[in-house]
C-alpha positions as CSV (number, residue, x, y, z in Angstrom):
1,M,100.9,163.8,53.0
2,K,98.7,165.0,55.4
3,T,99.8,165.8,59.0
4,A,99.0,164.7,61.8
5,G,96.8,168.1,62.7
6,H,94.8,167.2,59.4
7,L,94.3,163.3,60.3
8,P,90.5,162.8,61.6
9,R,89.6,162.4,65.6
10,F,87.9,159.8,67.0
11,P,85.8,160.9,70.3
12,P,87.4,160.5,73.6
13,E,84.6,157.3,74.2
14,V,86.2,155.6,71.6
15,W,89.4,155.7,73.0
16,E,88.2,154.4,76.1
17,N,86.2,151.2,74.9
18,V,89.2,150.4,73.0
19,L,91.5,151.2,76.5
20,D,88.7,149.1,78.5
21,L,89.2,145.7,76.6
22,L,93.4,146.1,77.5
23,P,92.7,144.4,81.0
24,E,90.5,141.5,79.1
25,L,93.6,140.9,77.4
26,Q,95.3,136.8,77.7
27,V,98.2,137.9,78.4
28,H,101.0,138.4,81.5
29,H,99.5,141.2,84.1
30,S,103.2,142.8,83.5
31,V,102.4,143.2,79.7
32,I,99.1,144.7,80.2
33,R,100.5,146.9,82.7
34,N,103.6,148.1,80.8
35,T,101.5,149.0,77.7
36,L,98.6,151.1,79.8
37,L,101.8,152.7,81.0
38,S,102.4,154.1,77.5
39,C,98.6,154.7,77.0
40,C,99.0,157.4,79.7
41,L,101.3,159.1,77.7
42,V,100.0,158.7,74.8
43,C,97.6,161.9,75.0
44,H,95.5,163.5,78.0
45,D,92.4,162.1,76.8
46,W,94.0,158.6,77.2
47,L,95.3,159.7,80.7
48,P,92.2,159.5,82.7
49,R,91.3,156.1,81.9
50,S,94.2,154.5,81.1
51,A,95.4,155.8,85.1
52,V,92.3,154.3,86.0
53,H,93.3,150.9,84.9
54,L,96.7,150.6,85.5
55,R,95.3,151.6,89.5
56,L,93.4,148.7,89.2
57,S,95.7,146.3,87.8
58,Q,98.1,147.1,90.8
59,A,95.4,146.4,93.2
60,S,95.3,143.1,95.1
61,R,93.2,140.7,93.2
62,T,91.8,139.6,97.0
63,T,88.2,141.0,98.2
64,T,87.6,140.9,101.7
65,I,84.3,141.1,102.8
66,R,83.5,141.7,107.0
67,S,79.4,142.3,106.5
68,R,76.3,142.1,105.0
69,T,76.8,145.7,103.8
70,D,79.9,145.4,102.0
71,L,78.5,142.3,100.6
72,L,75.6,144.2,99.1
73,R,78.0,147.5,98.1
74,L,80.4,144.4,96.2
75,V,77.4,143.5,93.9
76,Q,76.6,146.7,93.2
77,V,79.8,147.4,92.2
78,L,80.4,143.6,90.1
79,T,77.2,144.1,88.9
80,A,78.1,147.9,87.1
81,T,81.5,147.1,86.4
82,P,81.2,143.2,84.6
83,Y,85.1,143.4,83.7
84,L,85.7,143.5,87.4
85,C,84.6,140.1,87.7
86,S,87.4,138.5,86.2
87,R,90.0,140.1,88.5
88,V,88.9,138.6,91.9
89,E,90.5,135.8,92.7
90,K,90.7,135.4,96.2
91,L,88.0,135.8,98.5
92,R,88.2,136.6,102.1
93,L,85.1,136.2,104.6
94,V,86.0,137.7,107.9
95,A,83.7,137.7,110.9
96,E,84.5,140.6,113.5
97,D,82.3,139.5,115.9
98,E,81.3,135.7,117.0
99,D,78.7,137.0,118.9
100,R,77.9,139.6,115.4
101,D,74.8,137.9,112.6
102,Q,76.9,135.6,110.8
103,S,74.2,134.6,108.6
104,W,75.3,136.7,105.7
105,V,77.9,134.4,105.0
106,S,75.3,131.6,103.9
107,S,74.0,134.1,100.9
108,V,77.5,134.8,99.7
109,P,77.4,131.8,96.9
110,M,74.0,132.6,95.7
111,R,75.3,136.9,95.0
112,L,78.4,136.0,94.2
113,A,79.4,132.7,92.6
114,S,78.0,133.6,89.0
115,K,80.3,136.9,89.1
116,L,83.3,135.4,90.0
117,P,84.5,133.0,86.9
118,H,88.4,132.6,88.0
119,L,88.0,132.7,91.9
120,D,90.5,130.6,93.2
121,E,90.6,130.2,97.0
122,I,88.2,130.5,99.4
123,T,89.3,132.1,102.6
124,L,86.7,131.8,106.0
125,L,88.2,133.5,108.9
126,G,86.2,133.6,112.2
127,F,83.3,131.8,111.7
128,N,81.7,129.4,113.9
129,L,80.8,126.1,111.6
130,S,79.2,123.8,114.3
131,N,75.7,125.9,113.8
132,K,75.7,125.9,110.4
133,H,72.6,124.6,108.4
134,P,72.8,121.7,105.5
135,E,71.8,124.4,103.3
136,F,75.0,126.7,104.1
137,Y,76.9,123.5,103.1
138,R,74.7,123.2,99.7
139,S,74.9,126.6,98.7
140,Y,79.1,126.6,98.8
141,A,79.2,124.1,95.6
142,L,77.7,127.2,93.4
143,F,80.9,127.9,93.5
144,P,83.6,127.1,90.8
145,L,86.4,124.8,91.5
146,T,88.1,125.2,93.8
147,Q,92.1,125.1,94.0
148,R,92.1,126.2,97.9
149,L,90.1,126.4,100.9
150,V,91.4,128.5,103.9
151,L,89.7,128.1,107.4
152,V,91.2,130.6,109.7
153,D,90.2,130.2,113.4
154,V,87.1,128.6,112.7
155,R,84.9,126.8,115.6
156,Y,83.8,123.2,114.6
157,T,83.3,120.2,116.8
158,R,83.3,117.2,114.2
159,L,85.3,116.6,111.7
160,S,82.6,116.2,108.9
161,Q,81.7,119.9,109.6
162,L,85.3,120.1,107.7
163,A,84.6,117.6,105.3
164,R,81.0,118.9,103.8
165,L,82.8,121.9,102.7
166,V,85.8,120.7,101.7
167,A,83.6,118.7,99.3
168,A,80.8,120.8,98.3
169,T,83.9,123.7,97.4
170,R,85.6,120.6,95.5
171,A,88.6,122.0,96.4
172,R,92.2,120.5,96.1
173,S,94.0,121.9,98.8
174,L,92.7,122.9,102.3
175,V,94.3,124.7,104.8
176,V,93.5,125.3,108.4
177,K,95.0,127.5,111.1
178,D,94.9,129.4,114.7
179,V,95.4,132.6,113.9
180,K,96.5,132.9,118.0
181,D,98.4,129.6,117.7
182,S,102.4,129.7,117.8
183,T,103.8,126.4,117.4
184,V,105.6,127.7,113.9
185,S,108.2,130.4,113.6
186,K,110.2,130.6,110.2
187,T,107.4,128.8,108.4
188,D,105.1,130.7,106.1
189,R,102.1,130.1,107.9
190,D,100.2,130.2,104.9
191,D,100.9,127.0,104.0
192,F,99.4,125.1,107.2
193,F,96.2,124.5,108.7
194,Y,95.9,124.2,113.0
195,V,92.8,121.6,114.2
196,R,91.4,122.2,117.0
197,K,90.9,119.8,119.6
198,V,87.7,117.7,118.9
199,S,86.3,116.7,122.3
200,A,85.9,112.6,123.7
201,V,82.8,113.0,123.1
202,D,83.1,112.8,119.1
203,V,85.5,110.8,118.4
204,R,83.4,108.7,116.7
205,Y,83.3,111.4,113.7
206,L,86.9,111.1,112.9
207,R,86.9,107.8,112.4
208,S,84.9,108.2,109.0
209,G,87.7,110.0,107.5
210,L,87.7,113.6,105.4
211,H,87.4,112.1,101.6
212,S,86.8,114.4,98.8
213,Q,87.3,113.1,95.1
214,H,89.3,116.1,94.5
215,L,91.2,116.8,97.7
216,N,95.1,116.2,97.1
217,N,97.1,118.1,100.0
218,V,96.2,118.4,103.2
219,R,98.7,120.2,105.7
220,V,98.5,120.1,109.5
221,Q,99.8,122.4,112.2
222,L,99.1,121.0,115.8
223,E,100.6,120.3,119.4
224,W,102.6,117.1,119.9
225,A,100.0,115.5,122.2
226,E,96.9,116.5,120.0
227,M,98.6,115.2,117.0
228,S,99.4,111.9,118.6
229,W,95.8,111.5,120.0
230,A,93.3,113.1,116.4
231,C,96.3,110.4,114.6
232,Q,94.6,107.4,115.8
233,Y,91.6,108.1,114.2
234,W,92.4,110.3,111.3
235,M,91.8,108.8,107.2
236,F,92.6,111.5,104.7
237,S,91.8,110.7,101.4
238,A,94.7,113.1,100.0
239,Q,97.7,112.2,98.7
240,H,100.2,114.5,100.0
241,I,99.9,114.9,104.2
242,V,101.8,117.2,106.1
243,L,102.0,117.3,109.7
244,E,103.8,119.8,111.8
245,T,104.3,120.1,115.5
246,A,106.7,120.7,118.0
247,W,108.2,118.5,121.0
248,P,109.3,121.4,123.7
249,D,110.4,118.8,126.3
250,V,112.2,116.6,123.7
251,L,115.6,117.7,124.9
252,D,115.1,118.1,128.6
253,G,113.1,114.7,129.1
254,G,114.5,112.5,126.6
255,F,112.1,110.3,124.5
256,Q,109.0,109.7,126.6
257,R,106.9,106.9,126.5
258,L,104.1,109.1,124.8
259,H,106.1,110.3,121.7
260,A,107.3,106.6,121.0
261,E,103.4,106.4,121.2
262,G,102.6,109.2,118.8
263,L,104.7,107.5,116.8
264,G,102.9,104.4,116.5
265,Y,99.5,106.4,115.9
266,I,101.4,108.4,112.8
267,A,102.9,105.1,111.5
268,G,99.4,103.2,111.8
269,L,98.1,107.0,110.2
270,F,100.1,106.2,107.1
271,Q,99.0,102.3,106.8
272,R,95.7,103.0,106.9
273,N,96.0,105.2,104.0
274,V,97.8,102.7,101.9
275,S,95.2,99.7,103.1
276,Q,92.2,101.3,101.6
277,A,90.0,99.5,99.5
278,E,91.4,101.9,96.8
279,P,95.0,102.8,98.1
280,P,96.3,105.9,96.7
281,K,99.0,105.1,93.9
282,A,101.6,107.2,95.5
283,L,101.4,108.9,99.3
284,E,103.3,111.0,101.0
285,L,103.0,111.4,104.9
286,E,105.7,114.2,106.6
287,L,106.0,114.9,110.4
288,I,108.2,118.1,111.2
289,V,109.2,118.7,114.4
290,G,110.6,121.8,114.2
291,E,113.6,122.2,112.3
292,F,115.0,119.5,114.6
293,C,113.8,116.4,112.6
294,H,112.0,115.9,109.5
295,V,110.2,112.3,108.9
296,T,109.2,111.1,105.4
297,L,106.5,107.9,105.0
298,K,106.6,107.5,101.3
299,K,104.4,104.8,99.3
300,G,105.6,105.0,95.6
301,D,106.1,108.7,94.6
302,L,104.5,111.2,93.8
303,L,106.8,112.8,91.3
304,N,108.0,109.6,89.5
305,V,105.2,107.1,88.4
306,M,108.4,105.0,87.4
307,V,109.3,104.2,91.0
308,P,107.3,100.4,92.2
309,Q,104.1,101.5,94.1
310,D,105.2,98.6,96.5
311,R,108.4,100.4,97.5
312,H,107.9,101.4,101.0
313,I,110.2,104.5,102.0
314,L,111.3,106.1,105.4
315,K,113.2,108.8,105.3
316,V,114.4,110.9,108.4
317,D,116.5,113.9,108.9
318,M,117.8,114.3,112.0
319,E,119.8,118.0,113.3
320,V,122.3,116.8,116.0
321,E,124.8,118.9,118.0
322,G,128.1,117.0,117.5
323,L,128.6,113.0,116.8
324,D,127.7,112.5,120.7
325,D,124.6,114.4,120.7
326,Q,121.8,112.4,122.8
327,R,119.7,113.4,119.9
328,L,121.0,109.8,118.0
329,K,119.8,107.9,121.0
330,I,116.3,110.3,120.3
331,L,116.6,109.2,116.7
332,A,117.2,105.3,117.2
333,E,113.6,105.1,119.5
334,L,112.1,107.4,116.8
335,L,113.2,104.7,114.4
336,I,111.5,101.5,116.4
337,S,108.3,103.9,117.0
338,L,108.0,104.1,113.0
339,S,108.5,100.7,112.5
340,A,104.7,99.5,112.6
341,A,104.7,100.3,108.9
342,P,105.9,97.9,106.4
343,F,108.9,99.7,105.2
344,N,111.6,98.1,102.8
345,T,113.6,101.3,102.2
346,I,115.7,103.3,104.6
347,N,117.6,106.7,104.4
348,L,119.0,109.0,106.7
349,L,120.4,112.1,106.4
350,I,122.3,113.1,109.9
351,R,123.3,116.6,109.9
352,G,124.9,119.7,112.0
353,R,122.9,122.8,112.6
354,K,122.6,124.8,109.7
355,Y,123.6,128.7,109.2
356,S,121.0,131.1,108.1
357,N,120.9,132.1,105.3
358,A,124.0,129.8,103.5
359,D,123.9,125.8,102.6
360,L,126.5,125.2,105.2
361,Y,126.2,123.1,107.9
362,Y,128.4,123.2,111.2
363,W,129.2,121.4,114.4
364,V,129.7,122.5,117.6
365,P,133.3,122.2,118.8
366,Q,134.5,118.9,120.7
367,D,138.0,116.8,120.9
368,C,138.1,115.1,117.7
369,A,141.1,113.0,118.6
370,V,139.6,110.0,119.2
371,L,135.9,107.7,119.1
372,T,134.9,108.8,122.9
373,R,132.8,105.9,125.0
374,S,130.1,109.0,124.8
375,V,129.8,108.9,121.3
376,R,130.1,105.3,120.9
377,E,127.2,104.8,123.3
378,R,125.3,107.2,121.4
379,W,125.6,105.2,118.0
380,E,125.2,101.8,119.5
381,H,121.6,103.0,120.3
382,L,121.0,104.4,116.8
383,D,123.0,100.7,115.3
384,A,120.8,97.8,117.5
385,A,117.5,100.1,115.9
386,L,118.7,99.2,112.6
387,L,118.9,95.4,113.5
388,H,115.6,95.3,114.9
389,P,113.4,92.4,113.9
390,S,110.7,94.8,112.7
391,F,113.0,95.8,110.0
392,A,113.5,92.6,108.9
393,G,112.3,93.4,105.0
394,I,114.1,96.4,104.4
395,H,116.0,95.9,100.7
396,T,117.6,99.2,100.8
397,M,119.8,101.3,103.6
398,K,121.1,104.4,103.5
399,V,122.7,105.9,106.1
400,M,124.5,110.0,105.0
401,L,126.3,112.0,107.6
402,R,126.5,115.5,106.4
403,L,129.8,116.4,108.6
404,P,132.7,119.0,107.5
405,P,136.1,117.0,107.0
406,K,137.6,119.3,109.6
407,D,135.0,117.4,112.2
408,L,136.9,114.1,111.7
409,P,138.1,112.2,114.6
410,H,141.5,111.0,114.5
411,P,142.9,109.2,112.4
412,Y,139.6,109.0,110.4
413,M,140.5,110.2,106.4
414,C,136.3,109.8,105.4
415,Q,133.4,109.3,106.3
416,S,132.8,105.9,105.0
417,D,134.9,104.2,107.3
418,L,133.9,106.3,110.3
419,M,130.8,105.1,109.9
420,K,131.5,101.5,109.7
421,D,133.3,102.0,113.0
422,L,130.2,104.0,114.3
423,L,127.6,101.4,112.7
424,P,129.3,98.0,112.7
425,Y,126.7,95.7,113.4
426,A,124.2,97.3,110.5
427,T,127.4,97.2,108.2
428,Q,127.6,93.4,108.6
429,R,124.0,92.5,108.7
430,Q,123.4,89.4,106.0
431,G,121.8,89.6,103.0
432,M,122.6,93.2,102.9
433,K,126.2,94.6,100.6
434,W,127.7,97.7,101.4
435,V,129.1,100.3,98.6
436,E,131.0,103.3,99.3
437,C,129.5,105.9,97.3
438,P,131.5,108.7,96.1
439,A,132.2,112.5,97.9
440,S,130.3,115.0,97.1
441,Y,130.5,118.6,96.9
442,Y,128.9,121.5,98.7
443,A,129.6,125.0,98.2
444,Q,133.7,123.7,97.6
445,E,133.7,122.6,101.0
446,M,131.4,120.6,102.3
447,C,131.7,117.0,101.2
448,I,129.9,113.9,102.0
449,Y,130.5,110.1,102.4
450,H,127.6,107.7,103.0
451,I,127.2,104.2,103.3
452,L,124.6,102.2,101.4
453,G,123.4,99.3,102.0
454,Q,122.0,97.2,99.1
455,H,119.6,93.8,99.4
456,S,121.7,91.6,96.8
457,D,118.6,90.2,95.2
458,T,116.3,92.9,94.8
459,Y,115.2,94.8,92.1
460,Y,116.7,98.4,93.2
461,N,119.9,98.6,90.7
462,H,119.4,102.2,90.2
463,F,120.9,102.6,93.9
464,S,124.0,100.8,92.9
465,V,127.4,102.6,92.7
466,S,130.5,101.0,92.3
467,T,133.8,101.6,94.1
């Protein structure tokens, strides 16, 4: 039997060629990393090559280009080392100064499209799209199918300029944001886009809409005035639309007429999208007002094809600070403002403020001895809103109050009895039957009772709950 010292030795170049194949294996990157770590410990000849690949495997898969010089250097590197081409998944193009020459960005697709087969995301930062030649948009069609297009602090004068770029890249998800905007504090900013306000002269370009056969998700971050203004004209072909905004004066000035009109425009946006010549099978439009309110307008269900397409759902999740919070009046007016769209299902979740880093909610301490006059007045507005003529076609209505048992007013022992007194007319609405649902427990401290109104002659049997 031969010992290790008498075995034939291959030249180091042979082993280096073998090691070069490891990063190309179609396995998880963690497997490749662990394999390279083991190779580093085999012998001195394997160490240099294994260490190089190990550093590359741990490096970011995002490549940033800031100038024409960076572009030429990247092309040289990828030409000399072709195995690096498959590692680039995200490409960031950054304009350091708007006054500098930005023409190099038009040549990026022609130089890199054939070298980046696994490109998944393209980011443009600080560029001006308003003065780009039509060939600029055509060149970006050279890239393979892109999952995500991110536009950061990009200047444009027409929405059609965004639409051209989306169509060229065939992006499935569009994100446009302004790095100077601070509307959102806690939410991951990479998930939102900021649409810069377009002048009134260019309103006609908004009417054409943002269409792409590949676009599925659109996320918008805007100040409330701009959001409500733009929603008068927007049209998206996406199935999932998220609008994020802030109501800085909602508590100080109350629910102003401007808010009501803006919500009406958002309801109109939903209605336009579901009334297209070829409407989507399912559509979900979300309005997020900070942590204060989350409104969802749905047609069908994106995740459940069994849900009927003609089922239109209005869902509102609102945070309040007590049973007599003035936000309950805001909720009532919000429902009326959104009634322009023909909903047949309403789901309301009224919750207390959430503890940080916990799935528990609390209510500001108050006198729980009886239902005070202020409490009844707040809920009268909501009770009347649920009986609004625009909601005459409602088949299913669910109201859930997320309230710890210790905060129940005396003498109520469960929230279902409390809700019948808070919403006396809605619970007695003709043609509806109200079913008490069993309690649910959260963290063994939180119990939820809710009542669900169900039209007696509809097909929503899966909501029926026996008492």
